[in-house]
VMD Tcl script that builds the backbone (N, CA, C; Angstrom):
set m [mol new atoms 192]
animate dup $m
set s [atomselect $m all]
$s set {name element resname resid chain x y z} {
  {N N UNK 1 A -103.795 12.700 -24.365}
  {CA C UNK 1 A -103.395 14.290 -24.107}
  {C C UNK 1 A -104.510 15.253 -24.747}
  {N N UNK 2 A -104.672 16.306 -23.862}
  {CA C UNK 2 A -105.775 17.039 -24.524}
  {C C UNK 2 A -105.071 18.564 -24.739}
  {N N UNK 3 A -105.443 19.183 -25.625}
  {CA C UNK 3 A -104.457 20.544 -25.826}
  {C C UNK 3 A -105.358 21.558 -26.156}
  {N N UNK 4 A -106.568 20.943 -26.402}
  {CA C UNK 4 A -107.773 22.390 -26.660}
  {C C UNK 4 A -107.282 23.893 -27.449}
  {N N UNK 5 A -106.737 23.727 -28.661}
  {CA C UNK 5 A -106.472 24.989 -29.624}
  {C C UNK 5 A -105.462 25.950 -29.467}
  {N N UNK 6 A -104.339 25.221 -28.305}
  {CA C UNK 6 A -103.208 25.966 -27.592}
  {C C UNK 6 A -102.540 25.920 -28.841}
  {N N UNK 7 A -101.181 26.689 -29.193}
  {CA C UNK 7 A -100.571 27.228 -29.696}
  {C C UNK 7 A -99.287 26.144 -29.879}
  {N N UNK 8 A -98.723 26.037 -30.323}
  {CA C UNK 8 A -97.073 24.584 -30.123}
  {C C UNK 8 A -96.385 24.731 -30.788}
  {N N UNK 9 A -94.839 25.176 -31.003}
  {CA C UNK 9 A -93.527 25.409 -31.468}
  {C C UNK 9 A -93.043 23.747 -31.302}
  {N N UNK 10 A -92.631 23.385 -32.426}
  {CA C UNK 10 A -91.807 21.887 -32.301}
  {C C UNK 10 A -91.036 22.319 -32.969}
  {N N UNK 11 A -89.815 22.750 -32.401}
  {CA C UNK 11 A -88.556 22.430 -33.167}
  {C C UNK 11 A -87.521 21.184 -33.446}
  {N N UNK 12 A -87.253 21.192 -34.807}
  {CA C UNK 12 A -86.964 19.905 -35.321}
  {C C UNK 12 A -88.352 18.801 -35.697}
  {N N UNK 13 A -89.136 19.741 -36.044}
  {CA C UNK 13 A -90.587 19.112 -36.092}
  {C C UNK 13 A -90.124 18.276 -37.371}
  {N N UNK 14 A -89.283 18.011 -38.028}
  {CA C UNK 14 A -89.347 17.881 -39.563}
  {C C UNK 14 A -89.480 16.184 -39.635}
  {N N UNK 15 A -89.051 15.879 -39.286}
  {CA C UNK 15 A -89.148 14.134 -38.478}
  {C C UNK 15 A -88.363 13.672 -37.486}
  {N N UNK 16 A -88.835 12.423 -37.639}
  {CA C UNK 16 A -88.307 11.739 -36.266}
  {C C UNK 16 A -89.357 12.194 -35.277}
  {N N UNK 17 A -88.905 11.997 -33.790}
  {CA C UNK 17 A -89.666 12.264 -32.892}
  {C C UNK 17 A -90.481 13.938 -32.980}
  {N N UNK 18 A -89.636 14.570 -33.724}
  {CA C UNK 18 A -90.327 16.343 -33.709}
  {C C UNK 18 A -91.430 16.002 -34.485}
  {N N UNK 19 A -91.595 14.771 -35.580}
  {CA C UNK 19 A -92.603 14.429 -36.553}
  {C C UNK 19 A -93.883 14.330 -36.344}
  {N N UNK 20 A -93.537 13.148 -35.264}
  {CA C UNK 20 A -94.096 12.240 -34.675}
  {C C UNK 20 A -95.067 13.673 -33.872}
  {N N UNK 21 A -94.503 14.290 -33.050}
  {CA C UNK 21 A -95.097 15.417 -31.670}
  {C C UNK 21 A -96.038 16.450 -32.332}
  {N N UNK 22 A -95.593 16.742 -34.085}
  {CA C UNK 22 A -96.282 17.835 -34.717}
  {C C UNK 22 A -97.520 17.140 -34.768}
  {N N UNK 23 A -97.568 15.551 -35.070}
  {CA C UNK 23 A -98.798 15.016 -35.735}
  {C C UNK 23 A -100.137 14.972 -34.473}
  {N N UNK 24 A -99.424 14.715 -33.039}
  {CA C UNK 24 A -100.223 14.734 -32.394}
  {C C UNK 24 A -100.614 15.716 -31.944}
  {N N UNK 25 A -99.479 16.822 -31.701}
  {CA C UNK 25 A -100.337 18.466 -31.706}
  {C C UNK 25 A -101.724 18.404 -32.564}
  {N N UNK 26 A -101.241 18.712 -33.358}
  {CA C UNK 26 A -102.273 19.068 -34.597}
  {C C UNK 26 A -103.631 18.137 -34.268}
  {N N UNK 27 A -103.354 16.712 -34.342}
  {CA C UNK 27 A -104.695 16.007 -34.027}
  {C C UNK 27 A -105.721 16.491 -32.646}
  {N N UNK 28 A -104.821 16.810 -31.696}
  {CA C UNK 28 A -105.278 17.543 -30.962}
  {C C UNK 28 A -106.057 18.383 -31.169}
  {N N UNK 29 A -105.415 19.621 -31.774}
  {CA C UNK 29 A -106.367 20.522 -31.521}
  {C C UNK 29 A -105.549 21.840 -31.660}
  {N N UNK 30 A -104.217 21.635 -31.137}
  {CA C UNK 30 A -103.301 23.168 -31.014}
  {C C UNK 30 A -103.076 23.477 -32.766}
  {N N UNK 31 A -102.621 24.881 -32.521}
  {CA C UNK 31 A -102.034 25.432 -33.982}
  {C C UNK 31 A -100.524 25.052 -34.264}
  {N N UNK 32 A -99.656 24.761 -34.810}
  {CA C UNK 32 A -98.536 24.001 -34.820}
  {C C UNK 32 A -97.878 25.074 -35.852}
  {N N UNK 33 A -96.239 25.201 -35.328}
  {CA C UNK 33 A -95.392 25.773 -36.484}
  {C C UNK 33 A -94.416 24.679 -35.887}
  {N N UNK 34 A -93.757 24.445 -37.089}
  {CA C UNK 34 A -91.985 23.688 -37.164}
  {C C UNK 34 A -90.906 24.700 -37.703}
  {N N UNK 35 A -89.987 24.410 -36.566}
  {CA C UNK 35 A -88.864 24.824 -36.868}
  {C C UNK 35 A -87.811 23.766 -36.961}
  {N N UNK 36 A -87.736 23.994 -38.116}
  {CA C UNK 36 A -86.719 23.049 -38.107}
  {C C UNK 36 A -85.195 23.341 -39.659}
  {N N UNK 37 A -84.381 23.495 -40.014}
  {CA C UNK 37 A -83.634 23.238 -40.944}
  {C C UNK 37 A -84.139 22.849 -42.103}
  {N N UNK 38 A -84.437 21.586 -42.421}
  {CA C UNK 38 A -85.178 20.518 -43.250}
  {C C UNK 38 A -86.797 21.554 -44.215}
  {N N UNK 39 A -85.853 22.247 -45.217}
  {CA C UNK 39 A -87.264 23.478 -45.484}
  {C C UNK 39 A -88.099 21.747 -46.930}
  {N N UNK 40 A -87.659 21.433 -46.906}
  {CA C UNK 40 A -88.157 20.245 -48.025}
  {C C UNK 40 A -89.205 19.648 -47.016}
  {N N UNK 41 A -88.755 18.745 -46.294}
  {CA C UNK 41 A -89.837 18.254 -45.313}
  {C C UNK 41 A -90.775 18.707 -44.684}
  {N N UNK 42 A -90.328 19.935 -44.211}
  {CA C UNK 42 A -91.245 20.346 -43.532}
  {C C UNK 42 A -92.154 21.247 -43.686}
  {N N UNK 43 A -91.613 22.082 -44.881}
  {CA C UNK 43 A -92.878 22.348 -45.806}
  {C C UNK 43 A -93.825 21.547 -46.125}
  {N N UNK 44 A -93.248 19.801 -46.574}
  {CA C UNK 44 A -94.180 18.863 -47.376}
  {C C UNK 44 A -95.017 18.647 -45.618}
  {N N UNK 45 A -94.896 18.401 -44.732}
  {CA C UNK 45 A -95.567 17.947 -43.404}
  {C C UNK 45 A -96.535 19.135 -43.534}
  {N N UNK 46 A -96.027 20.218 -43.396}
  {CA C UNK 46 A -96.841 21.436 -43.259}
  {C C UNK 46 A -98.126 21.248 -43.943}
  {N N UNK 47 A -97.585 21.226 -45.265}
  {CA C UNK 47 A -99.066 21.263 -46.336}
  {C C UNK 47 A -99.520 19.551 -46.319}
  {N N UNK 48 A -99.166 19.016 -45.596}
  {CA C UNK 48 A -100.224 17.499 -45.123}
  {C C UNK 48 A -100.745 17.474 -44.328}
  {N N UNK 49 A -100.514 18.226 -43.490}
  {CA C UNK 49 A -101.458 18.332 -42.216}
  {C C UNK 49 A -102.514 19.313 -42.314}
  {N N UNK 50 A -102.461 20.723 -42.770}
  {CA C UNK 50 A -103.316 21.516 -43.705}
  {C C UNK 50 A -103.555 22.514 -42.595}
  {N N UNK 51 A -104.203 23.406 -42.745}
  {CA C UNK 51 A -105.272 24.326 -42.001}
  {C C UNK 51 A -104.292 24.146 -39.598}
  {N N UNK 52 A -103.733 24.827 -39.813}
  {CA C UNK 52 A -103.211 25.906 -38.725}
  {C C UNK 52 A -102.130 24.630 -38.472}
  {N N UNK 53 A -101.134 24.708 -39.327}
  {CA C UNK 53 A -99.657 24.505 -39.537}
  {C C UNK 53 A -99.336 25.057 -40.356}
  {N N UNK 54 A -97.753 25.447 -39.499}
  {CA C UNK 54 A -97.061 26.202 -40.189}
  {C C UNK 54 A -95.583 25.831 -40.309}
  {N N UNK 55 A -94.703 26.567 -41.416}
  {CA C UNK 55 A -92.972 25.867 -41.225}
  {C C UNK 55 A -92.545 26.886 -41.553}
  {N N UNK 56 A -91.398 27.368 -40.320}
  {CA C UNK 56 A -90.341 27.905 -40.425}
  {C C UNK 56 A -88.941 27.504 -40.879}
  {N N UNK 57 A -88.881 27.612 -41.674}
  {CA C UNK 57 A -86.717 27.407 -41.345}
  {C C UNK 57 A -86.323 27.859 -40.682}
  {N N UNK 58 A -85.307 27.405 -39.725}
  {CA C UNK 58 A -84.827 27.915 -38.313}
  {C C UNK 58 A -83.547 27.221 -37.826}
  {N N UNK 59 A -82.240 27.842 -37.745}
  {CA C UNK 59 A -81.673 26.827 -37.329}
  {C C UNK 59 A -81.643 27.488 -35.454}
  {N N UNK 60 A -82.063 26.163 -35.178}
  {CA C UNK 60 A -82.430 26.672 -33.272}
  {C C UNK 60 A -81.431 26.531 -32.578}
  {N N UNK 61 A -79.806 25.801 -32.926}
  {CA C UNK 61 A -78.819 26.223 -32.411}
  {C C UNK 61 A -78.107 26.465 -32.545}
  {N N UNK 62 A -78.367 28.022 -33.300}
  {CA C UNK 62 A -77.658 28.766 -33.385}
  {C C UNK 62 A -77.862 30.118 -32.719}
  {N N UNK 63 A -76.853 30.783 -31.919}
  {CA C UNK 63 A -76.964 32.269 -31.382}
  {C C UNK 63 A -77.001 33.009 -31.793}
  {N N UNK 64 A -77.905 33.975 -31.618}
  {CA C UNK 64 A -77.615 35.534 -32.419}
  {C C UNK 64 A -77.089 36.186 -31.680}
}
mol reanalyze $m
mol bondsrecalc $m
mol representation Tube
mol addrep $m
């Protein structure tokens, strides 16, 4: 898969399939935003992956 520096929002990216997706997209050059309720895991993953990755604590299932 080639991404070539695009941006990606990974919902539920702090664990499971979301984490794997965040890792893959980051490895392919995407700027990744991880949106999840799990702040501890999300922040740790963003810090581990480094530049181009950020974390937003968000309940994506809650309608506003």
